[in-house]
N, C-alpha and C positions, 0 to 999 in steps of 0.2 A: 904976839899970840903963841900960846903953848898948846901942845897936844897933851891932854890930861887923861885920856883913856884910849886904848885900842883893843878891840875884841875881834879875834880871828876865828873863822869857821873853816876848817879844811874841807875840800871838796873831794868826794870819792868818785873820781872819774880818770880815764886814761888820757883826757885831753890836756891842753896847755894851761888851763886855769887850775891853780893849785889851792886857792883859798879866797874867801871873801871877808873883808874887814869892815868894821864900823869904827870911825875915828871921831873922838869928841875933842873939841877945842875949848879951852878956858872954862871947862865944866858948864858950858852954856850953848854950844852948837855942835850938832852931830851930822856926819856925812856917812851914809850907808852905801853899800855896794862898791866899795873900793876893792879892786881885784888884784890878786897876786898872780902873775902870769910868767910861765917859763918861756923865756926868749931863747934865741939861738945860742947866745953866749952866757946869759945870766938871768936871774929873776928880775922882774920889774913890776912896778905898780901902775895900774890902769885906773883912771878915775871913772866914776859912774857916768853912763852915757845913755842917750836915747837915739832911736833910729829915726831919721827924718824921712818925709814922704819920698824923697829921691833915692833912698837906700843907703845914704851915708850916716855914720855915727857921729854925734856931736856930744862933747862933754857937757854934763849938766852942771857940775861944780869942778873947779880946778884951781891950782895954785897960779898966781899972777906972775911970780918971778922964780928964777932958778933956785935961789937960796931956799925959799919955801918948799919947792918941789923936791929938792935934795933932802931937806929935813924930813919931810913927810915919807918919802920913799925909804930913807934909812931907818926910821922908826917903825914903820910897818913891816919892813923886811926883818928887823931885829925881832919884832914880836912874832912873826911867822917862824923864824929860826928857833925861837924859844919853845915853840910847841912842835917843831918839825918831827921829833921822835915819837909823838903821839900818834896813833893810828887814826885814819880818816873814818868817819861814820859810815856804816854799811848802808847801801841803798836798798830800798824795798823793791822786790821783784814782782 
């Protein structure tokens, strides 16, 4: 399985979420709402999730093994780094 497209949208906020990505696999399957988060030591990628009735968050889609997780995270963060110098869109007040 190959990642064939990554689209990054920077987030204009002071919080830990820096961007939201859409990732396309094999030009056939897309996963939206992949988040780029600023952690205590580095940026990381969080998969799309849904809040359960008991208040926990569960991933909707996620890599099954560490090799896929590492490849996905490295490619999403590389795409984020490529646009890092571009300003985030202004938010409407």
